[in-house]
C-alpha positions as CSV (number, residue, x, y, z in Angstrom):
1,X,5.3,-0.7,-25.6
2,X,2.2,1.1,-24.5
3,X,2.3,3.0,-21.2
4,X,0.3,5.7,-19.3
5,X,2.4,8.9,-19.4
6,X,2.0,12.3,-17.9
7,X,4.1,15.3,-18.9
8,X,3.0,17.8,-16.1
9,X,1.9,17.3,-12.6
10,X,-1.8,17.2,-12.1
11,X,-2.6,17.3,-15.8
12,X,-4.2,14.5,-17.7
13,X,-2.1,11.4,-18.5
14,X,-2.4,9.5,-21.8
15,X,-1.7,6.1,-23.2
16,X,1.1,6.3,-25.8
17,X,4.0,4.3,-27.3
18,X,7.3,4.5,-25.5
19,X,10.6,2.6,-25.7
20,X,10.7,-0.9,-24.2
21,X,12.9,-1.0,-21.0
22,X,16.0,-3.1,-20.8
23,X,17.1,-5.0,-17.6
24,X,20.1,-3.8,-15.6
25,X,22.8,-6.5,-15.0
26,X,21.2,-7.1,-11.6
27,X,17.6,-6.6,-12.7
28,X,14.8,-8.0,-14.8
29,X,12.1,-6.8,-17.1
30,X,8.6,-8.0,-16.2
31,X,5.7,-8.3,-18.6
32,X,2.9,-6.7,-16.5
33,X,-0.2,-8.8,-16.3
34,X,-2.0,-6.7,-13.7
35,X,-1.2,-3.5,-11.7
36,X,-2.9,-1.8,-8.8
37,X,-4.0,1.8,-8.7
38,X,-3.1,3.3,-5.4
39,X,-3.5,6.7,-3.7
40,X,0.3,6.8,-3.7
41,X,0.2,7.0,-7.5
42,X,-2.1,10.0,-7.2
43,X,0.4,11.7,-4.9
44,X,3.2,11.1,-7.5
45,X,0.9,12.5,-10.3
46,X,0.2,15.6,-8.2
47,X,3.9,16.3,-7.7
48,X,4.0,15.4,-4.0
49,X,7.0,13.0,-4.4
50,X,10.4,14.5,-5.0
51,X,11.7,11.3,-6.7
52,X,9.3,11.7,-9.7
53,X,10.8,13.4,-12.8
54,X,8.9,14.3,-15.9
55,X,7.7,12.8,-18.3
56,X,6.7,9.9,-16.1
57,X,5.0,6.5,-16.1
58,X,3.4,5.8,-12.7
59,X,2.4,2.4,-11.2
60,X,4.1,0.5,-8.4
61,X,1.8,-2.5,-7.5
62,X,2.3,-5.2,-10.0
63,X,2.3,-8.9,-10.9
64,X,3.5,-10.5,-14.1
65,X,6.0,-12.7,-15.9
66,X,9.8,-12.2,-16.2
67,X,10.5,-11.3,-19.8
68,X,14.2,-10.8,-19.6
69,X,16.9,-11.1,-16.9
70,X,20.3,-9.4,-16.5
71,X,23.5,-11.3,-16.6
72,X,24.0,-11.2,-12.8
73,X,20.6,-12.5,-11.9
74,X,20.8,-16.0,-10.5
75,X,17.3,-16.8,-9.0
76,X,15.0,-15.8,-11.8
77,X,14.6,-16.6,-15.5
78,X,12.1,-15.7,-18.3
79,X,8.7,-17.2,-17.7
80,X,8.7,-17.0,-13.9
81,X,5.5,-15.6,-12.3
82,X,6.4,-12.9,-9.9
83,X,5.4,-9.9,-7.8
84,X,7.6,-7.3,-6.0
85,X,7.4,-5.0,-3.0
86,X,7.0,-1.3,-4.0
87,X,10.4,-0.7,-2.2
88,X,13.1,-2.4,-4.2
89,X,16.2,-2.8,-1.9
90,X,19.8,-2.7,-2.9
91,X,20.6,-5.7,-0.7
92,X,24.0,-4.4,0.4
93,X,23.6,-1.3,2.6
94,X,23.6,-1.3,6.4
95,X,19.7,-1.3,6.5
96,X,19.6,-4.3,4.2
97,X,22.2,-6.2,6.1
98,X,20.0,-5.8,9.2
99,X,17.0,-7.2,7.2
100,X,15.3,-3.9,6.9
101,X,15.0,-3.8,3.1
102,X,11.8,-1.6,3.4
103,X,14.0,1.3,4.5
104,X,17.0,0.6,2.2
105,X,19.4,3.5,2.0
106,X,19.6,3.1,-1.8
107,X,16.1,1.9,-2.5
108,X,14.4,2.3,-5.9
109,X,10.6,2.4,-6.4
110,X,8.9,1.6,-9.7
111,X,6.5,4.4,-10.5
112,X,8.5,6.9,-8.5
113,X,12.3,6.7,-8.8
114,X,11.9,5.3,-12.3
115,X,9.1,4.4,-14.8
116,X,6.5,2.1,-13.3
117,X,3.9,-0.6,-14.1
118,X,1.1,1.3,-15.9
119,X,2.8,-0.1,-18.9
120,X,3.2,-3.4,-20.8
121,X,6.7,-3.9,-19.3
122,X,8.5,-2.6,-16.3
123,X,12.2,-2.8,-15.2
124,X,13.0,-3.9,-11.6
125,X,16.3,-3.6,-9.9
126,X,18.2,-6.1,-7.8
127,X,15.9,-9.0,-8.7
128,X,17.5,-11.6,-6.6
129,X,16.8,-9.5,-3.5
130,X,13.3,-8.2,-4.4
131,X,11.2,-10.6,-6.5
132,X,8.7,-12.8,-4.9
133,X,7.5,-16.0,-6.8
134,X,3.8,-16.6,-7.3
135,X,2.2,-20.0,-7.2
136,X,0.4,-21.1,-10.3
137,X,-2.9,-20.9,-8.6
138,X,-2.4,-17.2,-7.6
139,X,-4.2,-14.8,-10.0
140,X,-2.2,-11.9,-11.3
141,X,-5.1,-9.6,-10.3
142,X,-4.9,-10.7,-6.7
143,X,-1.1,-10.6,-6.6
144,X,-1.1,-7.0,-8.0
145,X,-2.9,-5.8,-4.8
146,X,-0.2,-7.3,-2.5
147,X,2.9,-5.2,-3.3
148,X,1.9,-2.0,-1.7
149,X,-1.4,-1.8,0.1
150,X,-1.9,-5.4,1.4
151,X,1.8,-6.0,2.3
152,X,2.0,-2.5,3.9
153,X,-1.1,-3.2,5.9
154,X,0.1,-6.6,6.9
155,X,3.4,-5.3,8.3
156,X,1.7,-2.2,9.9
157,X,-0.8,-4.4,11.8
158,X,1.3,-7.5,12.5
159,X,4.9,-6.4,12.8
160,X,4.8,-2.6,13.6
161,X,1.4,-2.5,15.4
162,X,1.8,-5.9,17.1
163,X,-2.0,-6.5,17.1
164,X,-3.1,-9.2,19.5
165,X,-6.2,-11.2,19.9
166,X,-8.8,-9.4,22.0
167,X,-7.3,-5.9,21.5
168,X,-9.2,-3.0,20.0
169,X,-7.7,-1.8,16.7
170,X,-9.0,1.4,15.1
171,X,-8.5,1.9,11.3
172,X,-8.9,5.5,10.1
173,X,-9.6,5.5,6.3
174,X,-11.0,2.5,4.6
175,X,-9.5,2.6,1.1
176,X,-7.3,-0.2,-0.1
177,X,-4.8,0.0,2.7
178,X,-7.4,0.5,5.4
179,X,-9.7,-2.3,4.3
180,X,-6.6,-4.6,4.1
181,X,-5.8,-3.6,7.7
182,X,-9.3,-4.3,8.8
183,X,-9.2,-7.8,7.3
184,X,-5.7,-8.5,8.7
185,X,-6.5,-7.2,12.2
186,X,-9.8,-9.1,12.3
187,X,-8.0,-12.3,11.2
188,X,-5.5,-11.7,14.1
189,X,-8.3,-11.9,16.5
190,X,-8.6,-8.2,17.2
191,X,-11.8,-6.2,17.5
192,X,-11.7,-3.6,14.8
193,X,-13.4,-0.1,14.6
194,X,-13.4,1.2,11.1
195,X,-13.6,5.0,10.5
196,X,-14.5,6.6,7.2
197,X,-16.8,9.1,5.5
198,X,-18.1,6.7,2.9
199,X,-21.1,4.4,3.6
200,X,-19.7,2.0,1.0
201,X,-16.3,1.9,2.6
202,X,-17.9,1.2,6.0
203,X,-20.1,-1.5,4.5
204,X,-17.0,-3.2,3.1
205,X,-15.2,-2.9,6.4
206,X,-18.1,-4.7,8.1
207,X,-17.9,-7.4,5.6
208,X,-14.1,-7.8,6.2
209,X,-14.5,-8.2,9.9
210,X,-15.0,-4.8,11.5
211,X,-16.8,-5.1,14.8
212,X,-17.9,-1.5,14.8
213,X,-17.9,1.5,12.4
214,X,-17.7,5.3,12.8
215,X,-19.3,7.4,10.1
216,X,-16.9,10.4,10.2
217,X,-19.5,12.5,8.4
218,X,-22.0,12.1,11.2
219,X,-19.9,12.7,14.3
220,X,-18.0,15.8,15.3
221,X,-15.1,14.0,17.0
222,X,-14.2,10.6,15.6
223,X,-11.5,10.1,18.2
224,X,-14.0,10.5,21.0
225,X,-16.4,8.1,19.2
226,X,-13.7,5.5,19.0
227,X,-12.8,5.9,22.7
228,X,-16.5,5.5,23.6
229,X,-17.0,2.4,21.4
230,X,-13.9,0.7,22.8
231,X,-14.4,1.5,26.5
232,X,-11.5,3.9,26.8
233,X,-9.6,3.8,23.5
234,X,-8.0,1.5,21.0
235,X,-4.9,-0.4,21.9
236,X,-3.7,0.1,18.3
237,X,-4.8,2.8,15.8
238,X,-3.7,3.2,12.2
239,X,-4.0,6.3,10.0
240,X,-4.4,4.5,6.7
241,X,-5.5,7.6,4.7
242,X,-2.8,10.2,5.5
243,X,-4.1,13.6,6.5
244,X,-3.4,15.9,9.4
245,X,-7.0,15.3,10.6
246,X,-6.8,11.5,10.4
247,X,-3.4,11.4,12.0
248,X,-4.5,13.5,14.9
249,X,-7.7,11.4,15.3
250,X,-5.7,8.2,15.3
251,X,-3.5,9.4,18.1
252,X,-6.5,10.8,19.9
253,X,-8.3,7.4,19.6
254,X,-5.8,5.6,21.8
255,X,-6.0,4.4,25.4
256,X,-3.1,4.7,27.8
257,X,0.1,3.2,26.4
258,X,-1.6,2.6,23.0
259,X,0.2,2.4,19.7
260,X,-0.3,4.7,16.6
261,X,1.0,3.5,13.2
262,X,1.2,6.0,10.4
263,X,0.6,4.3,7.1
264,X,-0.9,6.9,4.8
265,X,1.4,9.5,3.3
266,X,1.2,13.0,4.9
267,X,2.1,15.6,2.3
268,X,1.7,19.2,3.5
269,X,2.8,22.6,2.2
270,X,5.5,23.0,4.8
271,X,6.3,19.3,5.2
272,X,5.0,19.1,8.8
273,X,1.9,17.6,10.4
274,X,0.6,18.7,13.8
275,X,0.5,15.8,16.3
276,X,-1.0,16.0,19.8
277,X,2.2,15.4,21.6
278,X,0.9,16.4,25.0
279,X,-1.4,13.3,24.8
280,X,1.5,11.2,23.6
281,X,3.5,12.2,26.7
282,X,0.7,12.0,29.2
283,X,-0.5,8.5,28.1
284,X,2.9,7.1,27.1
285,X,1.8,6.5,23.6
286,X,4.0,4.9,20.8
287,X,4.2,6.6,17.4
288,X,5.4,4.3,14.6
289,X,5.8,4.5,10.9
290,X,5.3,1.7,8.4
291,X,6.8,1.7,4.9
292,X,6.0,-1.4,3.0
293,X,7.3,-4.9,3.6
294,X,10.5,-6.6,2.4
295,X,10.4,-9.5,0.0
296,X,11.9,-11.9,2.6
297,X,8.9,-11.3,4.9
298,X,6.3,-12.3,2.2
299,X,6.2,-16.0,3.0
300,X,4.2,-15.7,6.2
301,X,1.6,-13.5,4.5
302,X,1.4,-15.8,1.5
303,X,1.0,-18.7,3.8
304,X,-2.0,-17.1,5.3
305,X,-3.4,-16.2,1.9
306,X,-2.9,-19.8,0.7
307,X,-4.7,-21.1,3.8
308,X,-7.6,-18.8,3.2
309,X,-7.1,-17.0,6.5
310,X,-6.5,-13.8,4.5
311,X,-8.6,-13.1,1.3
312,X,-7.0,-10.2,-0.6
313,X,-8.9,-11.1,-3.7
314,X,-12.1,-9.9,-2.0
315,X,-10.6,-6.5,-1.7
316,X,-10.5,-6.1,-5.5
317,X,-13.7,-4.3,-6.2
318,X,-13.0,-3.1,-9.7
319,X,-10.8,-3.8,-12.7
320,X,-10.2,-1.3,-15.6
321,X,-8.3,-1.4,-18.9
322,X,-5.1,0.4,-19.3
323,X,-6.9,3.2,-21.3
324,X,-9.1,4.0,-18.2
325,X,-6.1,4.4,-15.8
326,X,-5.6,8.1,-16.5
327,X,-9.2,9.0,-15.6
328,X,-9.2,6.7,-12.5
329,X,-5.9,8.3,-11.3
330,X,-7.4,11.8,-11.5
331,X,-10.6,10.8,-9.7
332,X,-8.6,9.6,-6.7
333,X,-8.0,13.2,-5.6
334,X,-11.7,14.0,-5.0
335,X,-13.1,10.5,-4.4
336,X,-10.4,8.0,-3.2
337,X,-13.1,5.4,-3.1
338,X,-13.3,2.1,-1.3
339,X,-11.6,-1.1,-2.2
340,X,-8.9,-1.9,-4.7
341,X,-8.8,-1.0,-8.4
342,X,-6.6,-3.2,-10.6
343,X,-5.8,-2.4,-14.2
344,X,-5.9,-5.4,-16.6
345,X,-5.9,-6.7,-19.2
346,X,-3.6,-4.9,-21.7
347,X,-5.4,-5.8,-24.9
């Protein structure tokens, strides 16, 4: 099969022929019809993820058709249209028994713990626990955007963040995850403040329901700007980018007893990120993490998508062929961009 492969961290990847994967007894092989390009893929390419070993095929947001199934798979067969969360759970550890598949103790992640979806085929573990069926009317391009950024944003806003109608929600960073969060929070009835450096990103955020925007390149203190716009601070704020600056700004944006959700990854040389804890204590703030969404939680999100309340297809702002993925991956480091890029088709 053809796949995007890199041999060294931070050096150009290339499309080459590699062996086809085979399904584990509990797994499947999916023929990839579309796959999203995410900043998490860039982090893996740069060597920020300890699970990645070289040579490597990235890619973790995918939709496609089951090509082959292992002997112990009971729910899926070749020809089924599917997507999958980027965290593939084991289904049997203590976390999974509690329903918390997104923090499975023995999780695997395509594109990180093993070769991913920037390829014609990808192997996925524990298929009966992890696959999500797609209706015939759902495009693969749209479905490919669900597994990481949209599902992650959905759980961050709805489950972890507990966004409520009438609340102010601040979203720091309007790439794929951030714009998804803007759309989901607005659909929940919240008033959204979008924060980004990019005029294009802020324009998209307005189109997806943001009530106000903060141009981070034009103000000295984005947290203060959010507090002023919201009359004292956001009830809920999300760092959807993942940097020490946006994390601190998100916490600083909150009003008393507000909730911060960290969605963007926070790599740093020493593995730590400064957080204004004195403010957390004084205002009794909540600090929460959000790490994807389990397959069993997808039905509610898909119900809202099917009803037209959520429109993830509008977030797909570009599609590229497989051959262009390597360049697009490298460009994410200097210009993460706005919207969602999906790689397809494979011909």
